[in-house]
Residue, then its C-alpha position, 0 to 999 in steps of 0.5 A: m237050509p236056505q231061507l224059504p221066501d215069503d214073496l218073489d223078490a229078486v233073489a227067488v226069481r233068481t233062483w227060479c230061473s236057475l232051477a227052471l234051467e236045470a228041469l228043463g235041461r233034464e227034460r229036454a230029450e224027453i220033451d223033444a221026443i214027445n214033440v208031435y204038434p203041430i209039426a214032429d220036428g222034435d226041437t220043443g224042448t231044445n227051444l224051451y231050454l234055450t229060451l229060458e236059458s237066455a231069461a236066466a243070463a239076463v237075471e244074472a247080468v242084473f245080479a252081476a251089476h250090483e256086485t260091488g254095491a251094497t243092495a241086491p237088485a229090486t224084484a222089478d229089475a229082476v223079472r223084467a230082466m227075466a221076461h226081456g231075456a226070454l223074449i231076446g232069445a226065444r227059439g221057435n214057437s214054444g220059446t215065443i210062447l214061454a217069452q210071452l208067458l214070462r212078460g205077462m207074469a213080470g208085468v204084475l210081479a214088478d209091483g209085488g211078489d206076494a200070493a196076490h200079486l202072484r195069482l194075478a201074475l199067472t192070469s196075466a200070463a196065460d192071457a198074454a200067451r193066448q193073445a199072441v196067437a192067432h187061433p188058440v187050440e185047446g189042448t196045447v201049453l195055453t190050456v195048461a197055462a189057463e188051468a194053472a191060473e184058474a187053479a190058483r185063482g181061489e187059493d188063500p194069500d199064502l205064496r206056497t199055497v198059491v204056488t203048489a195050486a198052479y202046479e197041480g192044476a198044470r199038471a192035471a191039464l197036461a194029463r188032459t192034453p191027449e183027449q183035447l187034441a187028437v194028434l196027442g191021442r193017436a201018438g199016446v202023449v201029452d203036449a210038449g210044450g205044455r210039458g215044458l211049462v209044468a216043468v217051469l212051475g215046478a221050478l217055482v214050487e221048489t224055490v217057494t217050498g224047498q222041495a221039488p214036487v212030482r213031475g207031471p205026465r211023461t205021456a198019456s200013460g204015463n210011460a217013458a217017452k215015445a219016439p216022435v210020430t210022423m204026421d201024415g197030412g196032418s192040418v195045422v189049426g193053431l197059428p200064432v200072429g205072423g203065421t207060424p204054427v202053434e208048437g206044442 
């Protein structure tokens, strides 16, 4: 059994990216199927997967550059590569928001990967994503990110406790999204982008604890994902900077 990390060093970041990509790969089709806000175009899972794939490739490139040396990459190099890779490979609105979340985390984790820095990183991630959206809408991935950060904020300075609290906070927030956004409630699904973030945070839990957590809510009722519904004249409320709707 591999040794569990005491902080998020470069190796842990690499493992996190790999596990998150696997998680999004498993859930990609289901996330696509519940993508009803703001447009039922069924691509949120795919966009998140491709964005994370770019982030993971950037981290692998950092490690490849150190293969002939005696030292591992610095944590700062790994997290910055992760954020940059996500940014240049961001697909769609959901991918852009994921890239902003990772950018917010990297800005803090570059200075340290212990529990205290992770708490700050989660808050920075939620703030960065929200600031990138012109008109934030509650019941989306923005809410899930904010609740994850809030859940981790008061925890003891132990990395496993902080990571687990953030994941559980995100799961609880995701389950409430149909109550916050009417189109989700009508379709009987949770927010697609929020579900993707729960998968990414679940991979972080597995990285730190060595155990995969229970998967988050799949629909509003917890049943298998439904096919996407058509929004009859559904108005798009959230617009990120640049005029693109916020994707669920």
